[in-house]
C-alpha positions in Angstrom: 12.9 36.2 -20.8 13.1 34.6 -17.3 12.1 36.8 -14.4 13.4 36.2 -10.9 11.0 37.0 -8.1 12.5 38.4 -4.9 11.5 36.2 -1.9 11.9 38.1 1.4 12.5 36.7 4.8 8.9 37.4 5.7 7.6 35.2 2.9 7.1 31.4 3.4 8.8 29.0 1.1 7.5 25.7 2.4 4.1 24.2 2.8 3.3 23.7 6.5 3.0 20.1 7.8 -0.6 19.0 8.5 0.3 15.9 10.5 3.3 14.5 12.4 5.9 12.9 10.1 7.4 9.5 11.2 10.3 9.6 13.6 13.8 8.3 12.7 13.2 5.1 14.6 9.8 4.5 12.9 11.5 5.2 9.5 14.2 2.6 10.3 11.7 0.0 11.3 9.5 0.7 8.3 12.4 0.5 5.9 13.2 -2.9 7.2 9.6 -4.0 6.8 9.5 -2.6 3.2 12.7 -4.4 2.4 10.8 -7.6 3.0 8.4 -6.5 0.2 11.1 -5.3 -2.1 11.5 -8.7 -3.9 9.2 -9.9 -6.8 9.0 -13.4 -5.4 8.0 -12.2 -2.0 5.3 -9.9 -3.5 4.0 -12.9 -5.5 4.0 -15.1 -2.4 2.2 -12.5 -0.4 -0.3 -12.0 -3.2 -1.0 -15.7 -3.5 -1.5 -16.2 0.2 -3.8 -13.1 0.4 -5.9 -14.5 -2.6 -6.2 -17.9 -1.1 -9.2 -19.2 0.8 -9.1 -17.8 4.4 -6.0 -15.9 3.3 -4.0 -19.0 4.1 -1.9 -21.3 2.0 0.3 -24.4 2.4 3.9 -24.1 1.3 3.3 -27.0 -1.0 0.9 -24.8 -3.0 3.3 -21.9 -3.2 6.3 -23.6 -4.9 4.9 -24.1 -8.4 3.3 -20.7 -8.9 6.5 -18.8 -8.3 8.7 -21.3 -10.1 11.3 -21.5 -7.3 12.7 -24.4 -5.3 11.2 -25.3 -2.0 14.1 -24.1 0.1 14.1 -20.7 -1.7 10.3 -20.4 -1.2 10.7 -21.3 2.5 13.4 -18.6 2.8 11.1 -15.9 1.3 8.3 -17.0 3.5 10.5 -16.8 6.6 11.4 -13.2 5.6 7.8 -12.3 5.2 6.9 -14.0 8.5 9.8 -12.2 10.4 8.6 -8.9 8.9 5.1 -9.5 10.3 3.2 -10.0 7.1 2.5 -13.8 7.6 2.1 -16.2 10.4 3.2 -19.8 10.2 1.6 -23.0 11.6 2.7 -26.5 11.2 0.2 -29.3 10.3 1.8 -32.7 10.0 4.8 -32.3 7.7 3.5 -29.1 6.0 3.8 -25.5 7.0 0.8 -23.2 6.4 1.1 -19.4 6.1 -1.6 -17.0 6.8 -1.8 -13.2 6.1 -1.7 -11.2 9.3 -4.9 -9.1 9.4 -4.0 -5.4 8.9 -0.3 -6.1 8.1 -0.3 -4.1 4.9 -2.4 -1.3 6.5 0.6 0.2 8.3 2.4 0.8 5.0 -0.6 2.4 3.3 -1.4 4.6 6.3 2.1 6.2 6.1 1.3 7.6 2.7 -2.5 8.2 3.0 -2.6 9.3 6.7 -4.3 7.7 9.6 
């Protein structure tokens, strides 16, 4: 048999917060940032760049591993750059992408705490 426990107004029903939650503005900004990661190709590209020597890779080395066309890879790299995960530098005719130090930290800190 199911018993119902009476909870009075004096009792607490919620666990108190132990740190400040993010603001609405921070949530909006973080959601935009996380949308950049919410694509399998972008996650692969970010992983490949992060695993490359000096956490930098030429766009020419990123096309084959993800199996997408150069324009599509460039689009995904632009999204990751705009979101602040990568920086771009041009050398001759090629673009090189480098992981921004600490770029992934801001996402993990949200869930682990700072």
